[in-house]
All heavy atoms as TSV, in Angstrom:
chain	resi	resn	atom	element	x	y	z
A	1	MET	N	N	-68.874	82.447	153.617
A	1	MET	CA	C	-68.342	81.662	152.526
A	1	MET	C	C	-67.995	82.609	151.385
A	1	MET	O	O	-68.788	83.432	150.995
A	1	MET	CB	C	-69.387	80.640	152.095
A	1	MET	CG	C	-68.819	79.469	151.407
A	1	MET	SD	S	-70.120	78.320	150.957
A	1	MET	CE	C	-69.681	76.971	151.971
A	2	THR	N	N	-66.852	82.466	150.833
A	2	THR	CA	C	-66.435	83.345	149.740
A	2	THR	C	C	-67.024	82.821	148.443
A	2	THR	O	O	-67.379	81.645	148.341
A	2	THR	CB	C	-64.890	83.373	149.646
A	2	THR	OG1	O	-64.449	82.079	149.313
A	2	THR	CG2	C	-64.271	83.831	150.942
A	3	PRO	N	N	-67.136	83.679	147.443
A	3	PRO	CA	C	-67.694	83.241	146.158
A	3	PRO	C	C	-66.871	82.109	145.535
A	3	PRO	O	O	-67.413	81.247	144.865
A	3	PRO	CB	C	-67.655	84.487	145.280
A	3	PRO	CG	C	-67.529	85.625	146.209
A	3	PRO	CD	C	-66.898	85.126	147.463
A	4	PHE	N	N	-65.578	82.110	145.771
A	4	PHE	CA	C	-64.740	81.053	145.207
A	4	PHE	C	C	-65.104	79.711	145.823
A	4	PHE	O	O	-65.211	78.707	145.129
A	4	PHE	CB	C	-63.259	81.387	145.457
A	4	PHE	CG	C	-62.329	80.348	144.910
A	4	PHE	CD1	C	-62.148	80.200	143.546
A	4	PHE	CD2	C	-61.658	79.491	145.761
A	4	PHE	CE1	C	-61.291	79.243	143.044
A	4	PHE	CE2	C	-60.800	78.520	145.257
A	4	PHE	CZ	C	-60.617	78.398	143.899
A	5	SER	N	N	-65.369	79.648	147.084
A	5	SER	CA	C	-65.727	78.403	147.754
A	5	SER	C	C	-67.095	77.910	147.302
A	5	SER	O	O	-67.300	76.713	147.135
A	5	SER	CB	C	-65.737	78.596	149.269
A	5	SER	OG	O	-64.449	78.922	149.715
A	6	ALA	N	N	-68.037	78.822	147.113
A	6	ALA	CA	C	-69.370	78.436	146.670
A	6	ALA	C	C	-69.317	77.870	145.245
A	6	ALA	O	O	-70.005	76.899	144.922
A	6	ALA	CB	C	-70.318	79.616	146.736
A	7	HIS	N	N	-68.486	78.480	144.416
A	7	HIS	CA	C	-68.355	78.005	143.037
A	7	HIS	C	C	-67.723	76.607	143.016
A	7	HIS	O	O	-68.146	75.734	142.254
A	7	HIS	CB	C	-67.510	78.994	142.232
A	7	HIS	CG	C	-67.321	78.596	140.811
A	7	HIS	ND1	N	-68.365	78.525	139.918
A	7	HIS	CD2	C	-66.205	78.239	140.109
A	7	HIS	CE1	C	-67.906	78.143	138.745
A	7	HIS	NE2	N	-66.588	77.960	138.842
A	8	ARG	N	N	-66.728	76.414	143.864
A	8	ARG	CA	C	-66.076	75.112	143.950
A	8	ARG	C	C	-67.056	74.064	144.474
A	8	ARG	O	O	-67.098	72.929	143.981
A	8	ARG	CB	C	-64.865	75.214	144.870
A	8	ARG	CG	C	-64.144	73.908	145.023
A	8	ARG	CD	C	-62.980	74.046	145.940
A	8	ARG	NE	N	-61.790	74.249	145.137
A	8	ARG	CZ	C	-60.594	74.477	145.611
A	8	ARG	NH1	N	-60.432	74.581	146.912
A	8	ARG	NH2	N	-59.565	74.630	144.836
A	9	LEU	N	N	-67.854	74.411	145.450
A	9	LEU	CA	C	-68.834	73.498	146.018
A	9	LEU	C	C	-69.897	73.126	144.978
A	9	LEU	O	O	-70.315	71.971	144.892
A	9	LEU	CB	C	-69.477	74.128	147.251
A	9	LEU	CG	C	-70.286	73.195	148.122
A	9	LEU	CD1	C	-69.357	72.179	148.762
A	9	LEU	CD2	C	-71.021	73.967	149.184
A	10	THR	N	N	-70.310	74.081	144.156
A	10	THR	CA	C	-71.297	73.828	143.110
A	10	THR	C	C	-70.725	72.876	142.059
A	10	THR	O	O	-71.441	72.042	141.521
A	10	THR	CB	C	-71.725	75.144	142.435
A	10	THR	OG1	O	-72.157	76.058	143.432
A	10	THR	CG2	C	-72.831	74.925	141.447
A	11	GLY	N	N	-69.449	72.974	141.775
A	11	GLY	CA	C	-68.822	72.080	140.805
A	11	GLY	C	C	-68.642	70.673	141.351
A	11	GLY	O	O	-68.671	69.703	140.608
A	12	LEU	N	N	-68.462	70.528	142.644
A	12	LEU	CA	C	-68.254	69.225	143.250
A	12	LEU	C	C	-69.555	68.464	143.508
A	12	LEU	O	O	-69.543	67.247	143.614
A	12	LEU	CB	C	-67.487	69.367	144.564
A	12	LEU	CG	C	-66.013	69.738	144.444
A	12	LEU	CD1	C	-65.408	69.914	145.816
A	12	LEU	CD2	C	-65.251	68.700	143.664
A	13	LEU	N	N	-70.659	69.188	143.607
A	13	LEU	CA	C	-71.936	68.552	143.918
A	13	LEU	C	C	-72.329	67.487	142.887
A	13	LEU	O	O	-72.671	66.374	143.278
A	13	LEU	CB	C	-73.034	69.613	144.061
A	13	LEU	CG	C	-74.393	69.082	144.471
A	13	LEU	CD1	C	-74.305	68.418	145.839
A	13	LEU	CD2	C	-75.415	70.191	144.477
A	14	PRO	N	N	-72.264	67.750	141.562
A	14	PRO	CA	C	-72.602	66.684	140.604
A	14	PRO	C	C	-71.661	65.484	140.703
A	14	PRO	O	O	-72.082	64.347	140.535
A	14	PRO	CB	C	-72.481	67.354	139.236
A	14	PRO	CG	C	-72.598	68.807	139.497
A	14	PRO	CD	C	-72.068	69.024	140.870
A	15	LEU	N	N	-70.390	65.733	140.976
A	15	LEU	CA	C	-69.448	64.630	141.119
A	15	LEU	C	C	-69.803	63.761	142.320
A	15	LEU	O	O	-69.703	62.534	142.261
A	15	LEU	CB	C	-68.025	65.159	141.253
A	15	LEU	CG	C	-67.446	65.821	140.002
A	15	LEU	CD1	C	-66.070	66.396	140.303
A	15	LEU	CD2	C	-67.365	64.837	138.867
A	16	LEU	N	N	-70.210	64.374	143.403
A	16	LEU	CA	C	-70.595	63.607	144.578
A	16	LEU	C	C	-71.858	62.792	144.324
A	16	LEU	O	O	-71.989	61.662	144.793
A	16	LEU	CB	C	-70.791	64.539	145.778
A	16	LEU	CG	C	-69.516	65.194	146.309
A	16	LEU	CD1	C	-69.865	66.219	147.392
A	16	LEU	CD2	C	-68.563	64.160	146.847
A	17	LEU	N	N	-72.790	63.365	143.571
A	17	LEU	CA	C	-74.019	62.636	143.256
A	17	LEU	C	C	-73.738	61.452	142.332
A	17	LEU	O	O	-74.328	60.385	142.479
A	17	LEU	CB	C	-75.041	63.571	142.618
A	17	LEU	CG	C	-75.631	64.638	143.547
A	17	LEU	CD1	C	-76.530	65.583	142.762
A	17	LEU	CD2	C	-76.385	63.997	144.693
A	18	LEU	N	N	-72.832	61.646	141.365
A	18	LEU	CA	C	-72.510	60.561	140.442
A	18	LEU	C	C	-71.677	59.466	141.104
A	18	LEU	O	O	-71.690	58.325	140.670
A	18	LEU	CB	C	-71.763	61.105	139.228
A	18	LEU	CG	C	-72.614	61.914	138.245
A	18	LEU	CD1	C	-71.740	62.486	137.139
A	18	LEU	CD2	C	-73.718	61.075	137.656
A	19	ALA	N	N	-70.974	59.813	142.144
A	19	ALA	CA	C	-70.158	58.817	142.831
A	19	ALA	C	C	-71.038	57.770	143.509
A	19	ALA	O	O	-70.607	56.645	143.728
A	19	ALA	CB	C	-69.258	59.497	143.855
A	20	GLY	N	N	-72.264	58.102	143.821
A	20	GLY	CA	C	-73.179	57.146	144.431
A	20	GLY	C	C	-73.739	56.147	143.439
A	20	GLY	O	O	-74.288	55.126	143.829
A	21	CYS	N	N	-73.595	56.409	142.148
A	21	CYS	CA	C	-74.109	55.505	141.114
A	21	CYS	C	C	-73.031	54.485	140.783
A	21	CYS	O	O	-72.160	54.716	139.948
A	21	CYS	CB	C	-74.498	56.278	139.861
A	21	CYS	SG	S	-75.828	57.462	140.144
A	22	VAL	N	N	-73.087	53.357	141.419
A	22	VAL	CA	C	-72.107	52.297	141.192
A	22	VAL	C	C	-72.809	51.185	140.429
A	22	VAL	O	O	-73.851	50.694	140.863
A	22	VAL	CB	C	-71.560	51.775	142.542
A	22	VAL	CG1	C	-70.582	50.635	142.317
A	22	VAL	CG2	C	-70.917	52.897	143.319
A	23	PRO	N	N	-72.258	50.771	139.266
A	23	PRO	CA	C	-72.900	49.678	138.540
A	23	PRO	C	C	-72.842	48.376	139.331
A	23	PRO	O	O	-71.872	48.105	140.034
A	23	PRO	CB	C	-72.084	49.560	137.252
A	23	PRO	CG	C	-70.852	50.341	137.465
A	23	PRO	CD	C	-71.085	51.262	138.605
A	24	ARG	N	N	-73.897	47.595	139.226
A	24	ARG	CA	C	-73.983	46.349	139.969
A	24	ARG	C	C	-74.010	45.195	138.976
A	24	ARG	O	O	-74.835	45.160	138.073
A	24	ARG	CB	C	-75.261	46.341	140.808
A	24	ARG	CG	C	-75.437	45.085	141.599
A	24	ARG	CD	C	-76.675	45.164	142.449
A	24	ARG	NE	N	-76.902	43.879	143.076
A	24	ARG	CZ	C	-78.013	43.541	143.655
A	24	ARG	NH1	N	-79.001	44.399	143.702
A	24	ARG	NH2	N	-78.152	42.357	144.198
A	25	ILE	N	N	-73.100	44.269	139.165
A	25	ILE	CA	C	-73.035	43.083	138.314
A	25	ILE	C	C	-73.351	41.879	139.184
A	25	ILE	O	O	-72.761	41.694	140.241
A	25	ILE	CB	C	-71.640	42.937	137.681
A	25	ILE	CG1	C	-71.352	44.142	136.800
A	25	ILE	CG2	C	-71.551	41.649	136.888
A	25	ILE	CD1	C	-69.949	44.167	136.263
A	26	GLU	N	N	-74.311	41.087	138.727
A	26	GLU	CA	C	-74.735	39.929	139.511
A	26	GLU	C	C	-74.647	38.673	138.647
A	26	GLU	O	O	-75.130	38.637	137.531
A	26	GLU	CB	C	-76.175	40.126	139.973
A	26	GLU	CG	C	-76.684	39.020	140.847
A	26	GLU	CD	C	-78.088	39.310	141.350
A	26	GLU	OE1	O	-78.406	40.485	141.590
A	26	GLU	OE2	O	-78.861	38.356	141.462
A	27	LEU	N	N	-73.988	37.654	139.167
A	27	LEU	CA	C	-73.902	36.369	138.488
A	27	LEU	C	C	-74.733	35.354	139.257
A	27	LEU	O	O	-74.585	35.220	140.459
A	27	LEU	CB	C	-72.452	35.880	138.425
A	27	LEU	CG	C	-71.479	36.763	137.645
A	27	LEU	CD1	C	-70.074	36.210	137.763
A	27	LEU	CD2	C	-71.886	36.824	136.194
A	28	ALA	N	N	-75.601	34.669	138.545
A	28	ALA	CA	C	-76.448	33.671	139.194
A	28	ALA	C	C	-76.448	32.401	138.351
A	28	ALA	O	O	-76.468	32.449	137.124
A	28	ALA	CB	C	-77.871	34.202	139.346
A	29	THR	N	N	-76.431	31.265	139.007
A	29	THR	CA	C	-76.494	29.999	138.290
A	29	THR	C	C	-77.955	29.668	137.986
A	29	THR	O	O	-78.844	29.998	138.762
A	29	THR	CB	C	-75.869	28.868	139.119
A	29	THR	OG1	O	-76.558	28.776	140.364
A	29	THR	CG2	C	-74.400	29.137	139.383
A	30	PRO	N	N	-78.204	29.011	136.850
A	30	PRO	CA	C	-79.590	28.663	136.520
A	30	PRO	C	C	-80.108	27.568	137.459
A	30	PRO	O	O	-79.349	26.743	137.961
A	30	PRO	CB	C	-79.507	28.169	135.083
A	30	PRO	CG	C	-78.094	27.755	134.891
A	30	PRO	CD	C	-77.268	28.612	135.806
A	31	SER	N	N	-81.403	27.580	137.678
A	31	SER	CA	C	-81.999	26.570	138.556
A	31	SER	C	C	-82.118	25.213	137.852
A	31	SER	O	O	-82.092	24.177	138.492
A	31	SER	CB	C	-83.379	27.021	139.022
A	31	SER	OG	O	-84.230	27.224	137.908
A	32	GLN	N	N	-82.234	25.225	136.526
A	32	GLN	CA	C	-82.314	23.998	135.743
A	32	GLN	C	C	-80.960	23.735	135.091
A	32	GLN	O	O	-80.253	24.675	134.745
A	32	GLN	CB	C	-83.379	24.121	134.647
A	32	GLN	CG	C	-84.778	24.348	135.170
A	32	GLN	CD	C	-85.320	23.114	135.859
A	32	GLN	OE1	O	-84.994	22.002	135.488
A	32	GLN	NE2	N	-86.141	23.318	136.877
A	33	PRO	N	N	-80.583	22.470	134.912
A	33	PRO	CA	C	-79.319	22.199	134.223
A	33	PRO	C	C	-79.400	22.607	132.757
A	33	PRO	O	O	-80.466	22.619	132.157
A	33	PRO	CB	C	-79.138	20.687	134.365
A	33	PRO	CG	C	-80.500	20.163	134.629
A	33	PRO	CD	C	-81.255	21.250	135.340
A	34	ILE	N	N	-78.264	22.934	132.197
A	34	ILE	CA	C	-78.200	23.329	130.792
A	34	ILE	C	C	-78.225	22.063	129.941
A	34	ILE	O	O	-77.433	21.146	130.152
A	34	ILE	CB	C	-76.926	24.142	130.519
A	34	ILE	CG1	C	-76.962	25.437	131.339
A	34	ILE	CG2	C	-76.783	24.442	129.034
A	34	ILE	CD1	C	-75.667	26.207	131.285
A	35	THR	N	N	-79.142	22.012	128.990
A	35	THR	CA	C	-79.291	20.853	128.106
A	35	THR	C	C	-78.889	21.263	126.700
A	35	THR	O	O	-79.366	22.269	126.186
A	35	THR	CB	C	-80.742	20.357	128.108
A	35	THR	OG1	O	-81.128	20.068	129.454
A	35	THR	CG2	C	-80.899	19.110	127.272
A	36	ILE	N	N	-78.018	20.469	126.096
A	36	ILE	CA	C	-77.596	20.726	124.723
A	36	ILE	C	C	-78.033	19.529	123.882
A	36	ILE	O	O	-77.591	18.417	124.113
A	36	ILE	CB	C	-76.070	20.913	124.641
A	36	ILE	CG1	C	-75.645	22.094	125.509
A	36	ILE	CG2	C	-75.636	21.102	123.199
A	36	ILE	CD1	C	-74.156	22.247	125.632
A	37	ASN	N	N	-78.921	19.783	122.941
A	37	ASN	CA	C	-79.393	18.734	122.045
A	37	ASN	C	C	-78.610	18.817	120.740
A	37	ASN	O	O	-78.606	19.845	120.082
A	37	ASN	CB	C	-80.885	18.891	121.749
A	37	ASN	CG	C	-81.711	18.667	122.989
A	37	ASN	OD1	O	-81.392	17.813	123.792
A	37	ASN	ND2	N	-82.771	19.442	123.138
A	38	MET	N	N	-77.945	17.725	120.398
A	38	MET	CA	C	-77.175	17.703	119.166
A	38	MET	C	C	-77.587	16.481	118.358
A	38	MET	O	O	-77.591	15.369	118.871
A	38	MET	CB	C	-75.679	17.620	119.454
A	38	MET	CG	C	-75.133	18.826	120.175
A	38	MET	SD	S	-73.343	18.861	120.330
A	38	MET	CE	C	-72.919	17.239	120.813
A	39	ASN	N	N	-77.952	16.721	117.132
A	39	ASN	CA	C	-78.226	15.631	116.207
A	39	ASN	C	C	-76.970	15.432	115.375
A	39	ASN	O	O	-76.629	16.265	114.550
A	39	ASN	CB	C	-79.417	15.962	115.307
A	39	ASN	CG	C	-80.688	16.055	116.104
A	39	ASN	OD1	O	-80.864	15.323	117.064
A	39	ASN	ND2	N	-81.567	16.969	115.724
A	40	VAL	N	N	-76.295	14.338	115.609
A	40	VAL	CA	C	-75.029	14.072	114.942
A	40	VAL	C	C	-75.143	12.766	114.184
A	40	VAL	O	O	-75.562	11.756	114.743
A	40	VAL	CB	C	-73.871	13.992	115.965
A	40	VAL	CG1	C	-72.564	13.686	115.274
A	40	VAL	CG2	C	-73.768	15.273	116.767
A	41	LYS	N	N	-74.796	12.815	112.932
A	41	LYS	CA	C	-74.803	11.611	112.121
A	41	LYS	C	C	-73.350	11.272	111.814
A	41	LYS	O	O	-72.629	12.065	111.219
A	41	LYS	CB	C	-75.575	11.853	110.828
A	41	LYS	CG	C	-75.681	10.628	109.959
A	41	LYS	CD	C	-76.507	10.931	108.717
A	41	LYS	CE	C	-76.619	9.700	107.845
A	41	LYS	NZ	N	-77.390	9.987	106.628
A	42	ILE	N	N	-72.944	10.104	112.243
A	42	ILE	CA	C	-71.566	9.668	112.040
A	42	ILE	C	C	-71.571	8.517	111.047
A	42	ILE	O	O	-72.241	7.513	111.262
A	42	ILE	CB	C	-70.912	9.236	113.372
A	42	ILE	CG1	C	-70.903	10.397	114.348
A	42	ILE	CG2	C	-69.516	8.710	113.131
A	42	ILE	CD1	C	-70.418	10.027	115.725
A	43	GLU	N	N	-70.857	8.717	109.983
A	43	GLU	CA	C	-70.701	7.663	108.986
A	43	GLU	C	C	-69.210	7.406	108.820
A	43	GLU	O	O	-68.415	8.335	108.837
A	43	GLU	CB	C	-71.284	8.092	107.644
A	43	GLU	CG	C	-72.779	8.263	107.653
A	43	GLU	CD	C	-73.321	8.661	106.296
A	43	GLU	OE1	O	-72.553	8.650	105.320
A	43	GLU	OE2	O	-74.507	8.988	106.226
A	44	HIS	N	N	-68.878	6.162	108.672
A	44	HIS	CA	C	-67.475	5.841	108.445
A	44	HIS	C	C	-67.375	4.592	107.582
A	44	HIS	O	O	-68.280	3.780	107.525
A	44	HIS	CB	C	-66.735	5.635	109.770
A	44	HIS	CG	C	-67.260	4.489	110.570
A	44	HIS	ND1	N	-68.352	4.591	111.392
A	44	HIS	CD2	C	-66.835	3.204	110.674
A	44	HIS	CE1	C	-68.578	3.419	111.964
A	44	HIS	NE2	N	-67.672	2.555	111.544
A	45	GLU	N	N	-66.271	4.509	106.920
A	45	GLU	CA	C	-65.966	3.340	106.107
A	45	GLU	C	C	-64.607	2.832	106.524
A	45	GLU	O	O	-63.699	3.611	106.803
A	45	GLU	CB	C	-65.920	3.704	104.624
A	45	GLU	CG	C	-67.260	4.026	104.026
A	45	GLU	CD	C	-67.169	4.277	102.526
A	45	GLU	OE1	O	-66.185	3.829	101.901
A	45	GLU	OE2	O	-68.073	4.919	102.005
A	46	ILE	N	N	-64.486	1.532	106.580
A	46	ILE	CA	C	-63.209	0.924	106.926
A	46	ILE	C	C	-62.741	0.136	105.714
A	46	ILE	O	O	-63.436	-0.763	105.232
A	46	ILE	CB	C	-63.344	0.003	108.153
A	46	ILE	CG1	C	-63.833	0.803	109.352
A	46	ILE	CG2	C	-62.029	-0.680	108.451
A	46	ILE	CD1	C	-64.134	-0.043	110.565
A	47	HIS	N	N	-61.601	0.491	105.215
A	47	HIS	CA	C	-60.998	-0.207	104.083
A	47	HIS	C	C	-59.853	-1.055	104.614
A	47	HIS	O	O	-58.936	-0.549	105.257
A	47	HIS	CB	C	-60.477	0.789	103.041
A	47	HIS	CG	C	-61.557	1.631	102.454
A	47	HIS	ND1	N	-62.368	1.186	101.437
A	47	HIS	CD2	C	-61.970	2.884	102.738
A	47	HIS	CE1	C	-63.219	2.137	101.119
A	47	HIS	NE2	N	-63.003	3.178	101.896
A	48	ILE	N	N	-59.932	-2.338	104.336
A	48	ILE	CA	C	-58.902	-3.260	104.804
A	48	ILE	C	C	-58.208	-3.851	103.597
A	48	ILE	O	O	-58.852	-4.379	102.682
A	48	ILE	CB	C	-59.502	-4.386	105.671
A	48	ILE	CG1	C	-60.223	-3.790	106.877
A	48	ILE	CG2	C	-58.424	-5.354	106.111
A	48	ILE	CD1	C	-60.981	-4.809	107.686
A	49	LYS	N	N	-56.915	-3.749	103.616
A	49	LYS	CA	C	-56.134	-4.357	102.555
A	49	LYS	C	C	-55.546	-5.649	103.119
A	49	LYS	O	O	-54.838	-5.631	104.116
A	49	LYS	CB	C	-55.025	-3.401	102.114
A	49	LYS	CG	C	-54.244	-3.879	100.941
A	49	LYS	CD	C	-53.240	-2.832	100.521
A	49	LYS	CE	C	-52.489	-3.312	99.303
A	49	LYS	NZ	N	-51.505	-2.321	98.858
A	50	VAL	N	N	-55.909	-6.762	102.503
A	50	VAL	CA	C	-55.470	-8.055	103.023
A	50	VAL	C	C	-54.651	-8.797	101.966
A	50	VAL	O	O	-54.717	-8.504	100.776
A	50	VAL	CB	C	-56.668	-8.929	103.455
A	50	VAL	CG1	C	-57.386	-8.310	104.622
A	50	VAL	CG2	C	-57.609	-9.171	102.314
A	51	ASP	N	N	-53.909	-9.742	102.444
A	51	ASP	CA	C	-53.145	-10.597	101.529
A	51	ASP	C	C	-54.093	-11.499	100.754
A	51	ASP	O	O	-55.238	-11.731	101.160
A	51	ASP	CB	C	-52.162	-11.458	102.308
A	51	ASP	CG	C	-51.036	-10.653	102.920
A	51	ASP	OD1	O	-50.720	-9.571	102.400
A	51	ASP	OD2	O	-50.482	-11.133	103.920
A	52	LYS	N	N	-53.626	-12.007	99.676
A	52	LYS	CA	C	-54.438	-12.888	98.830
A	52	LYS	C	C	-54.859	-14.145	99.588
A	52	LYS	O	O	-56.003	-14.589	99.459
A	52	LYS	CB	C	-53.621	-13.259	97.571
A	52	LYS	CG	C	-54.354	-14.119	96.598
A	52	LYS	CD	C	-55.472	-13.358	95.933
A	52	LYS	CE	C	-56.083	-14.220	94.847
A	52	LYS	NZ	N	-57.432	-13.831	94.524
A	53	ASP	N	N	-53.985	-14.699	100.426
A	53	ASP	CA	C	-54.326	-15.897	101.192
A	53	ASP	C	C	-55.456	-15.628	102.176
A	53	ASP	O	O	-56.383	-16.441	102.325
A	53	ASP	CB	C	-53.102	-16.418	101.956
A	53	ASP	CG	C	-51.999	-16.905	101.026
A	53	ASP	OD1	O	-52.322	-17.280	99.874
A	53	ASP	OD2	O	-50.843	-16.913	101.463
A	54	VAL	N	N	-55.400	-14.502	102.838
A	54	VAL	CA	C	-56.453	-14.158	103.806
A	54	VAL	C	C	-57.758	-13.888	103.076
A	54	VAL	O	O	-58.835	-14.283	103.527
A	54	VAL	CB	C	-56.019	-12.949	104.663
A	54	VAL	CG1	C	-57.126	-12.524	105.602
A	54	VAL	CG2	C	-54.740	-13.265	105.434
A	55	GLU	N	N	-57.679	-13.245	101.927
A	55	GLU	CA	C	-58.881	-12.971	101.144
A	55	GLU	C	C	-59.544	-14.275	100.703
A	55	GLU	O	O	-60.763	-14.425	100.786
A	55	GLU	CB	C	-58.531	-12.113	99.935
A	55	GLU	CG	C	-59.736	-11.659	99.145
A	55	GLU	CD	C	-59.348	-10.734	98.005
A	55	GLU	OE1	O	-58.184	-10.307	97.939
A	55	GLU	OE2	O	-60.232	-10.465	97.183
A	56	ASP	N	N	-58.748	-15.236	100.264
A	56	ASP	CA	C	-59.292	-16.536	99.871
A	56	ASP	C	C	-59.932	-17.247	101.061
A	56	ASP	O	O	-60.988	-17.870	100.934
A	56	ASP	CB	C	-58.195	-17.412	99.267
A	56	ASP	CG	C	-57.713	-16.893	97.925
A	56	ASP	OD1	O	-58.470	-16.130	97.285
A	56	ASP	OD2	O	-56.579	-17.258	97.534
A	57	LEU	N	N	-59.304	-17.128	102.220
A	57	LEU	CA	C	-59.848	-17.746	103.432
A	57	LEU	C	C	-61.189	-17.136	103.795
A	57	LEU	O	O	-62.142	-17.841	104.138
A	57	LEU	CB	C	-58.857	-17.602	104.587
A	57	LEU	CG	C	-59.304	-18.152	105.933
A	57	LEU	CD1	C	-59.425	-19.678	105.872
A	57	LEU	CD2	C	-58.344	-17.733	107.018
A	58	LEU	N	N	-61.272	-15.822	103.710
A	58	LEU	CA	C	-62.537	-15.155	104.029
A	58	LEU	C	C	-63.631	-15.512	103.031
A	58	LEU	O	O	-64.796	-15.631	103.402
A	58	LEU	CB	C	-62.336	-13.630	104.080
A	58	LEU	CG	C	-61.494	-13.107	105.243
A	58	LEU	CD1	C	-61.253	-11.620	105.091
A	58	LEU	CD2	C	-62.150	-13.400	106.572
A	59	LYS	N	N	-63.276	-15.658	101.783
A	59	LYS	CA	C	-64.271	-16.038	100.773
A	59	LYS	C	C	-64.753	-17.472	100.994
A	59	LYS	O	O	-65.933	-17.774	100.852
A	59	LYS	CB	C	-63.690	-15.894	99.383
A	59	LYS	CG	C	-63.593	-14.465	98.923
A	59	LYS	CD	C	-63.040	-14.392	97.511
A	59	LYS	CE	C	-62.887	-12.957	97.068
A	59	LYS	NZ	N	-62.305	-12.856	95.733
A	60	SER	N	N	-63.826	-18.364	101.338
A	60	SER	CA	C	-64.213	-19.765	101.505
A	60	SER	C	C	-65.001	-19.994	102.791
A	60	SER	O	O	-65.850	-20.880	102.873
A	60	SER	CB	C	-62.995	-20.673	101.469
A	60	SER	OG	O	-62.160	-20.412	102.589
A	61	GLN	N	N	-64.739	-19.197	103.824
A	61	GLN	CA	C	-65.459	-19.349	105.098
A	61	GLN	C	C	-66.174	-18.034	105.410
A	61	GLN	O	O	-65.796	-17.295	106.308
A	61	GLN	CB	C	-64.483	-19.721	106.215
A	61	GLN	CG	C	-63.804	-21.049	105.990
A	61	GLN	CD	C	-62.890	-21.421	107.143
A	61	GLN	OE1	O	-62.834	-20.761	108.153
A	61	GLN	NE2	N	-62.188	-22.532	106.979
A	62	SER	N	N	-67.196	-17.780	104.674
A	62	SER	CA	C	-67.905	-16.505	104.807
A	62	SER	C	C	-68.666	-16.365	106.114
A	62	SER	O	O	-69.110	-15.284	106.470
A	62	SER	CB	C	-68.865	-16.313	103.644
A	62	SER	OG	O	-69.811	-17.378	103.647
A	63	ASP	N	N	-68.826	-17.460	106.873
A	63	ASP	CA	C	-69.549	-17.383	108.136
A	63	ASP	C	C	-68.659	-16.951	109.303
A	63	ASP	O	O	-69.091	-16.953	110.455
A	63	ASP	CB	C	-70.200	-18.729	108.437
A	63	ASP	CG	C	-69.180	-19.871	108.559
A	63	ASP	OD1	O	-68.058	-19.704	108.046
A	63	ASP	OD2	O	-69.536	-20.901	109.149
A	64	LEU	N	N	-67.413	-16.572	109.039
A	64	LEU	CA	C	-66.531	-16.112	110.118
A	64	LEU	C	C	-67.035	-14.820	110.750
A	64	LEU	O	O	-66.959	-14.630	111.952
A	64	LEU	CB	C	-65.102	-15.912	109.599
A	64	LEU	CG	C	-64.299	-17.166	109.300
A	64	LEU	CD1	C	-62.941	-16.786	108.720
A	64	LEU	CD2	C	-64.123	-18.007	110.551
A	65	PHE	N	N	-67.534	-13.938	109.916
A	65	PHE	CA	C	-67.996	-12.649	110.441
A	65	PHE	C	C	-69.471	-12.567	110.246
A	65	PHE	O	O	-70.132	-12.025	109.628
A	65	PHE	CB	C	-67.253	-11.499	109.777
A	65	PHE	CG	C	-65.804	-11.490	110.119
A	65	PHE	CD1	C	-64.853	-11.964	109.226
A	65	PHE	CD2	C	-65.373	-11.043	111.346
A	65	PHE	CE1	C	-63.510	-11.962	109.535
A	65	PHE	CE2	C	-64.034	-11.024	111.664
A	65	PHE	CZ	C	-63.097	-11.482	110.770
């Protein structure tokens, strides 16, 4: 073996060793279902604009609603 070949072989050895190190990525699903707890408070207001006749009707018959 010539000195040039030995030097080349010495330079390639670390590359060959590093080539065996392959990162491993693993995806796994959880055994339990994912639970999301949300405390949500919903408030709303409804504004109704009615005609005067309908307003009088609602006032006179308040048991409609």
